C-alpha positions in Angstrom: 0.0 -0.1 0.0 1.6 3.1 -1.2 -0.7 5.9 -0.1 -1.6 6.9 3.3 -5.2 6.1 4.5 -7.5 8.5 6.3 -8.7 8.6 9.7 -12.1 6.8 10.1 -11.8 4.8 6.8 -12.9 1.1 7.1 -10.2 -1.5 6.2 -10.1 -5.2 5.9 -7.4 -7.2 7.6 -5.3 -9.2 5.2 -3.8 -12.6 5.7 -0.2 -11.3 6.0 -1.2 -9.6 9.4 0.5 -11.4 12.3 -2.8 -11.1 14.3 -4.2 -14.2 12.4 -7.6 -14.0 14.5 -8.4 -10.7 12.7 -7.8 -12.0 9.1 -10.7 -10.9 6.9 -12.4 -9.1 9.7 -13.2 -5.2 9.1 -12.5 -2.3 11.2 -11.9 1.4 11.2 -8.9 3.6 11.4 -8.8 5.5 14.7 -4.9 6.1 14.9 -2.1 6.7 12.5 1.5 6.1 13.6 3.8 8.3 11.6 6.9 10.3 12.5 9.3 12.4 10.4 7.3 11.4 7.2 7.6 7.7 8.0 4.4 5.8 8.2 4.7 2.9 10.7 1.0 1.8 10.7 -2.4 2.1 11.8 -4.5 1.7 14.9 -7.6 -0.1 13.9 -10.8 -0.6 16.0 -12.1 -3.9 14.6 -15.9 -3.8 14.5 -17.3 -5.3 17.8 -14.2 -4.7 19.9 -13.4 -2.0 22.5 -9.6 -2.0 22.0 -7.3 -0.8 19.2 -5.1 -3.2 17.5 -2.0 -2.0 15.5 -1.4 -3.1 11.9 1.1 -2.1 9.4 0.1 -0.7 6.1 0.6 -3.8 4.1 -1.7 -6.0 6.4 -4.8 -3.9 5.6 -6.6 -2.8 2.6 -9.3 -0.1 2.3 -13.0 -1.2 1.8 -14.0 2.2 0.4 -16.3 2.9 3.3 -15.7 6.2 5.1 -17.2 7.0 8.6 -17.5 10.2 10.4 -15.6 11.3 13.5 -19.0 11.7 15.3 -19.6 7.8 14.8 -16.8 7.3 17.3 -16.8 10.3 19.7 
């Protein structure tokens, strides 16, 4: 994945993710880990969970659905 995803974008977890229990599940980007122009990954709130899980960019793909901040806060 080359381009940075936006906050509140829905993503699907890919089979490359180390957290195999989340593969093919969907969630929403709530956090972005980036420093000095280097993207480290995303904090994703998997639908149905209350905790964020961290995924590297290559382990998620966008679904095309965009939520609003108000949906979560």
